[in-house]
C-alpha positions as CSV (number, residue, x, y, z in Angstrom):
1,M,-36.9,-19.2,14.6
2,S,-37.6,-16.5,16.6
3,I,-41.0,-14.8,16.3
4,E,-41.1,-11.5,18.2
5,I,-44.5,-10.0,18.8
6,V,-44.4,-5.6,18.5
7,F,-47.2,-4.3,20.3
8,N,-47.2,-0.8,18.6
9,D,-48.6,2.1,21.3
10,A,-47.1,0.2,24.1
11,N,-44.1,0.0,25.9
12,N,-42.7,-3.8,25.4
13,P,-39.2,-3.9,23.8
14,N,-38.3,-7.3,22.5
15,I,-34.8,-8.9,23.3
16,A,-33.4,-11.6,21.0
17,T,-30.3,-13.6,21.9
18,F,-28.1,-14.4,18.7
19,F,-25.4,-17.6,19.1
20,Q,-22.5,-18.7,17.2
21,T,-21.2,-22.3,16.7
22,I,-17.8,-23.0,16.2
23,D,-16.1,-26.5,16.2
24,G,-19.2,-27.7,18.1
25,V,-19.5,-25.2,20.9
26,T,-22.8,-22.8,20.8
27,T,-22.0,-19.6,22.6
28,E,-23.6,-16.0,22.4
29,L,-22.3,-13.9,20.0
30,D,-19.7,-11.1,21.4
31,F,-21.5,-7.8,20.3
32,T,-18.9,-5.7,22.6
33,S,-17.0,-3.9,19.7
34,V,-19.8,-3.5,17.3
35,T,-20.3,0.4,16.9
36,R,-23.6,0.3,14.9
37,M,-26.3,-2.2,14.2
38,V,-28.5,-1.9,10.7
39,V,-32.5,-3.9,10.6
40,T,-33.8,-4.0,7.3
41,L,-37.4,-5.4,7.7
42,S,-38.9,-7.4,4.6
43,D,-42.0,-6.3,2.5
44,S,-41.8,-2.6,4.0
45,A,-38.4,-1.3,2.9
46,V,-38.0,-0.1,6.2
47,V,-34.5,0.3,7.5
48,I,-33.6,1.2,10.9
49,D,-30.0,2.5,11.8
50,S,-28.8,2.7,15.3
51,D,-26.9,6.0,14.2
52,T,-30.1,7.6,13.3
53,A,-32.3,5.9,15.9
54,P,-30.2,4.8,18.9
55,N,-33.2,4.5,21.0
56,I,-34.6,1.6,19.0
57,I,-31.8,-1.0,18.4
58,E,-29.8,-1.4,21.7
59,W,-26.8,-4.0,22.5
60,I,-24.1,-4.6,25.0
61,A,-21.8,-1.8,23.7
62,N,-24.1,0.8,24.1
63,D,-26.2,-0.6,27.0
64,G,-24.7,-2.1,29.9
65,T,-27.9,-4.0,31.2
66,L,-28.0,-6.4,28.3
67,S,-25.6,-9.9,28.3
68,S,-23.5,-11.0,25.7
69,G,-25.8,-12.2,22.2
70,Q,-28.6,-9.8,23.0
71,V,-30.0,-7.3,21.2
72,R,-33.0,-5.2,22.4
73,F,-35.6,-3.8,20.0
74,S,-37.9,-0.7,20.7
75,F,-39.8,-1.1,17.5
76,N,-42.8,0.1,19.2
77,E,-41.4,3.5,18.5
78,S,-40.1,3.1,14.9
79,G,-43.7,4.1,13.5
80,V,-43.8,0.7,11.5
81,V,-47.4,-0.4,10.8
82,S,-48.0,-3.9,9.6
83,D,-50.7,-6.9,10.3
84,D,-48.4,-9.6,8.9
85,Y,-45.0,-11.3,9.9
86,M,-42.0,-9.2,8.7
87,G,-38.6,-11.0,8.2
88,A,-35.5,-9.1,9.2
89,T,-32.0,-8.7,8.2
90,L,-29.8,-7.8,11.2
91,R,-26.0,-6.3,10.1
92,A,-23.4,-5.4,12.9
93,Y,-20.8,-3.1,12.2
94,D,-17.5,-3.0,14.0
95,P,-13.8,-1.8,13.3
96,T,-13.1,-5.1,11.6
97,R,-15.9,-5.1,9.5
98,P,-16.6,-1.7,8.2
99,L,-19.3,-3.0,5.6
100,G,-21.0,-4.9,8.4
101,Q,-21.7,-8.1,9.1
102,I,-25.0,-9.7,8.3
103,I,-26.1,-11.8,11.7
104,V,-29.1,-12.9,10.2
105,H,-31.0,-12.5,6.9
106,M,-34.6,-11.9,6.5
107,N,-34.6,-15.0,3.9
108,S,-33.6,-17.4,6.7
109,E,-36.6,-16.6,8.5
110,K,-34.9,-16.9,11.8
111,L,-35.9,-13.8,13.1
112,R,-39.4,-12.3,12.3
113,F,-41.5,-9.4,14.1
114,L,-45.4,-9.4,14.0
115,F,-46.5,-5.7,14.5
116,V,-50.1,-5.6,16.5
117,E,-52.1,-2.5,17.1
118,T,-53.0,-2.2,20.5
119,T,-55.9,0.3,20.2
């Protein structure tokens, strides 16, 4: 499980790396053909879409500084206010998956964010 701390009012993006295991071999997920990502945060009904907020969710296809499997979340710019852990669902879209593919679901608790006020 990954718990990412988001410092509101600070420029501290979070980078998470996602993996897949096929036939016992674990590799980073390949996001090079991904055209869009959507994150839904639990307990807040907050949905962040890279189509409408391209600077909040970034990956290798739209930011050449990231490696395969990495996603950068700049939620400090999202305006989410919470003092509790929030599970996240990450869905990736590409030409072969127009309805999106669930990379991680909030109920799995594999990706959680804690939003902290810094002031």
